N, C-alpha and C positions, 0 to 999 in steps of 0.2 A: 800316407800320414801315420803318425805314431799310434793313435787310436782311431777307430772308425767313427767319424763324426760327420753328419751331413750338414748342408749349408744352413738349415734352419737352426740346428743346435749350435752351430758356430756363432750365429747371430746372438743367441741368448747367452753364449759364453762371453762375448764381448760386453754385453749389457751387464753381466755379473761383475766383470772387472771394473767397468765405469761406475757402477753403483757403490762399490767399495771406495773408490776415489772420491765420490760425492760425499759419502759419510765422513771420511777422515779429513776432508778439506773444508767441511762446512763450519761456519762460525756461529751457528745456532743449534739448539737441541732439536728443533723441528726439522731442520735440514738433515741432521743425522738420522732422524726417524724416517724421513722420506727415502733416504739412501738405503736404509735397512729394508724397507718395504719393496723397493725396486729389486734389491738383492734377493729377497724371498721369491718374488714373482718370476725372476729370471732363472732361478735354480730349479724350480719345480719342473719346467719343461725338459731340463737336462736329465732329471731323474726318471721321469715317467716314460714308459714304453708300453704301447697298447698290446704287444705280443707277450708281455711278461707280467703276470699278476703280482709278483713280489715287488716289482718296481712301482707299480700303481699303488700298492698298499704303503710302500715306503714314502712315496710323494704325498699321500694323504696324511700320514702321521707327521711328516715334516711340516706340512702346511698348518696343521692344528697346533703343534707345539710352538712353532715360531709365531703364530698369530697370538697365542696367549702371552708370549714374551713381549710382543710388540704392543699389545693392549696395556700390559703392566708398565712398559716403558713410557707410553703416551700418557697414561694416568699419572705417573710420577713427575713427568715434565709439567703437566698442567698444575699439579699440586705445588710444584716448586715455584711456578709463576704466580700462583695465588698467595703462597705463604712467604714469599721472599720479601722481607722488609729490610734486610741488610745482606752483606756478602758472607756472613758466617754459614758454615755448612750445617744443615739440618740433618741430624742422624737418621731420622725416619726416611727422608727423601733419598739420602745416600744409600741406605739399605735397599730401598725399592729399585733404584736405578741399577745398583750392583747385581741384585738378584735377577733382574730381567736380562742383564748381560750374561750372567752365569747360565741362564736357561738357553740363551741364544747360542752359546758356544758348546753346550753339552757338558757343563761342569757339574761336579757333585755339589749338593745333593739333588740336582735337577738333571741327572745324567741318564735316567732310565730309558729315555727315547733314543739315545745315541747309538748303543750297540744294536738295537732292534732295527733301526732304519738303515744302518750300514750293512746289515745282513742281506738286505734286499737290493743292494746297489752293485753296479759294475765297479771295477777297480779304479777307473778314472774318476767316477763320482765319489768314491771313497777317499781318494787322494784330495779332491777339492774340498770335501767336507772336513777332513782332518787338518787341512792346512789353510787354504785361502779363506774359508768361512769363519776362521777364528781371528782374522786380522781386525775387522771392524769392531767386534765386541771388546777385544783386548785394548784397542786404542781408546774407545769410548769409556772403558773401565778406568783407564789411567787419568781421564779428565776429572773424575769425581770419585776418588778412592776413599774407601773406608778401611783403614789399615787393620783394625782389630778384627773386622769381619773377614778380610782377605786372608789373614793368617790362619784362621780356622778353616776356611774353604780350601786353601792350598794344601793343608795337611790332610783334609778329607779326600782331595783329589789323588794324592799320592797313595794313600791307604787303599781306597776303593779301586783305583786303577791297577794296583799290584795284586790285591787279593782276588779281584774279579776275573783276572786273566788266567788264573791257575788251572781251573777245570775246563777251559774252553778247547774245543776241538776244531772250531771254525776259525780260519785264519783272519777273516774279516772282523769277527768279534774280538779276537785276540789283539788285532791291531787297534781296534777302537778303545779297548781298555788300556793299551799302551799309550794311546793319545790322551786319555784322561789322566794317566800318571804324569806324562810330560807336561800337561796343562798346569799341574801344580808347580812344576819348576818354572814354567813361563810366568806364572803369577808372581812368584818370588823374584824373578828377574825384572819384571816391570815395576815392582815395588822399589827396586834398587835404582835402575835407570832404564830409559827407553833404548839406549844404545846397546846395553847388555841384552835386552829383550830381542832386539833385531838380530843380534849375533846368534842367540839361542834359536830363534824362530827359523832363520835361514838354514842353519845346520840341521835342525830337526826336519824341515821340509826336504832338504837334500837327501837324507837317509830314507825318509818315508817314500819319496819318489822312486828311489832305486828299488825298494821292496815291492811297491805296488806295480811298477813296470815289469819286474821279474815275474810276479805271480800272474800278471796279465798275459804275457807272451807264452807262459807255460800252461795257462788255463787251470790254475790251481786255486782251490777255495777251502780245502780242509787239510789238516795235518797228515792224515793217512795217505793223501795223494802225493806227499813228498817222497814216499817210498818209490814212486815211479820216476822220480827226478834222477835218472840213471845216466849221469855224465861223469866226466873225469873228476877224481877226488880233489885235485888242486883247484879246479875251476869252482867246484862246490864251496870249498873253504873260502876262496877269495870273495865269492858273492855273499855267502852267509856271514862273513866278517862284518858286514854292515849292521847285522843284528846286534853284535857286541858293541859297535859304536853307538847305536840307537839306545842301548841300555846304559851307556856311560861307563864302560869298562876301561880302566887305564891299561895301556897308554894309547888307546885309539883316539881318533880325532873328536868323537862325540863326548869324550870325558872333559875336555877343556872348558866349555861353557858351564858345565856342572861344577867343575873345580872352582871357577871364579865365583859362582853363587855361594858355594860352601864357604869360601874365604870371607866373603862379605857378611854372611850370617854369623860367622865366628867373630868378626869384628864388632857386630851389633850385639853379641852375647846371646844369640838365639840358639842355645845349645840343644834344647829339646826338639825344636823344629828340624835342626840339622841332623840329629840322631834319627828321627822318623824318616826324613828324606833318604838318608843313606841306607837304612834297613829296608825300605820299600824298593829301592833300586836293586838290592840284592835279590829280592823276590822276582822282579821283572827279568833280571838276568837269568834266573832259574828257568822261566818258561821260554826264554829265547834259546837257552842251551838245550832245552828239550826238543825244540824244532831242529836245531843243528845236529843233535844226536840222532834223531829219527831220519834225517835226510842223509847223513854221511854213513852211519854204521848199519842201519837196517837194510837187509837185502833178502829177496826171495829167489828161489831157484828159477821160477818162471820168468823173472826179470832179466835173466842172463841173455835171452833172445829178444827181449822187449826194450830195445834201445830207443832213446829219444834223440831224433836228429832235428835240431832247431835251424830251419832255413830262414834265419832272420838276422840281418846285419846289425840290428840294434842290440843283439846279445853281446856282440863284441864291445859295443859302447858301454853296456852295463859293466863288463869286465874291466874296462879301462877306468871307469868312474869308481869302481870298487877299490881299485888300488890307491885312490886318493885317500882313503881311510887310513892307510898305513903311514901317510905323511905325519900323522899324529905322533908316531914313534920317533921320527926324526926331530920334530919340534920339541918333544919332551927331552931328548938328549942334549939339544943345543941351548934351550932357554930355561927349562924348568928344573934341571938337575944341578 
């Protein structure tokens, strides 16, 4: 298998998938809440490991934060049922529901638990938390949207996600702040249309999966371990090109959903938000370039005999998938120039 998962954890993994489907297909708020609770109780066994204290601590922190968000969500649902005399949106209730969803997905200003919990997880769990666990809160957020609040929160996400990742040496924390930054772009896409959000989310999940899988098979958790990533220069560049796509550097494929969002915001005359988004993307590209720089250019004399031989056929799969990122260059020349 791709990752070492026993049969019990596979069972909880399937429950995790079905709980998300329950929430997004429910026609009542209580059904959405039940799906979120099943999702919480199925993800904790995937995190926890009796042989690792960090995973046990991460599962406990995750349980506490998600429980607080669920209580807030349930309280806002009950408040909505009591106060609902007509179908007009109550600003207080919409803020409560939106803030509980922000806490569920690890959005700023409720993001403080997110990097700490990711630090104690395996790369598979990091991938699930950064991608799959954001689906339900984002879709529930689109049901009861407070646009004024959302504009402030998505600017906060891009700023905190960019600045928070600058001084990080841990790759897991760096990827978590990158996820917070991309969350701001996702919120802006879901404010425009759900189709655009799906496009952005699938492309983001695609690039995150490549990076998490790469770090998993190389057993790398910190930037200084990238010095040991001692393989062919061209192979390194092709793999790390995904970082540039994740940062949204043109003409790579990850730039296109961001380009569409920028165009829509220009049409809506949201120039200040657009400016903040573009500037924060440059900062994220800075710490991605730092990873690429350390991986490609740094070399020690003792590493000349310390070669890494990866006896894993999945490494070839990563290499092939990495080349897909260069398709963005072809699309840009055919359709966008």
